[in-house]
C-alpha positions as CSV (number, residue, x, y, z in Angstrom):
1,A,0.2,0.0,0.1
2,G,1.2,3.7,-0.7
3,F,0.7,6.9,-2.3
4,G,-0.1,5.9,-6.2
5,H,0.6,1.6,-5.3
6,L,-1.1,-0.4,-7.4
7,D,-2.7,-2.7,-4.8
8,L,-3.9,-0.1,-2.2
9,N,-4.1,3.5,-3.7
10,L,-3.6,5.9,-0.2
11,E,-4.6,9.4,-1.9
12,D,-3.7,10.9,1.5
13,P,-0.7,12.9,0.4
14,E,1.1,12.2,3.4
15,A,1.9,8.9,2.5
16,P,4.7,7.4,1.3
17,D,5.1,5.9,-2.3
18,S,5.4,2.6,-0.1
19,A,4.2,2.5,3.1
20,F,3.2,-0.8,4.1
21,E,2.5,-4.9,3.2
22,I,0.2,-7.0,4.5
23,V,0.7,-10.8,4.4
24,P,-1.5,-13.5,5.0
25,I,-0.7,-15.9,7.5
26,A,-2.2,-19.3,7.6
27,P,-4.7,-20.7,8.4
28,V,-5.8,-17.0,9.6
29,G,-4.4,-14.1,10.1
30,A,-2.0,-11.2,8.6
31,E,1.0,-9.8,9.2
32,I,2.0,-6.3,8.4
33,I,5.6,-5.1,7.1
34,N,6.7,-1.1,7.5
35,H,8.5,-0.1,4.3
36,S,8.5,3.5,5.8
37,G,10.0,3.9,8.8
38,F,7.8,6.1,11.2
39,K,5.4,7.5,8.4
40,V,3.4,4.1,9.4
41,L,2.1,3.6,12.9
42,L,0.2,0.3,14.5
43,N,-2.0,1.4,17.0
44,K,-0.7,4.8,17.1
45,K,3.0,2.9,17.5
46,P,5.9,2.6,15.7
47,F,7.1,-0.9,14.3
48,Q,8.8,-3.0,11.8
49,K,6.8,-5.7,11.5
50,A,3.8,-6.9,13.8
51,Q,1.2,-9.7,13.6
52,L,-2.5,-8.0,13.2
53,E,-5.5,-8.2,15.1
54,N,-8.9,-7.6,14.9
55,G,-9.5,-3.6,15.9
56,D,-6.1,-2.7,15.1
57,E,-5.8,0.6,13.5
58,I,-2.9,1.5,10.7
59,H,-1.9,5.4,10.9
60,V,-0.7,6.5,7.7
61,G,-0.3,10.5,7.3
62,R,-3.7,11.5,7.7
63,S,-5.6,8.4,7.5
64,I,-6.5,6.0,9.7
65,I,-7.1,2.2,8.6
66,K,-9.1,0.1,11.0
67,V,-8.4,-3.5,10.6
68,I,-10.8,-6.1,10.8
69,F,-11.1,-10.0,9.5
70,I,-14.0,-11.5,8.0
């Protein structure tokens, strides 16, 4: 995901070109990998790699993405 990115275009002008990547974890779940240093926060905290859980919030610039597994 990132500004002008093919998979998930973040239209926030503060979003970096390559912000983060979400990788599925078998059998259920996902991991997030930060590609932009401190420009992406998980639950308002910096991270490099973390397992995502329901209700987590990904902060990119002024955008907030709420994680919900269905």
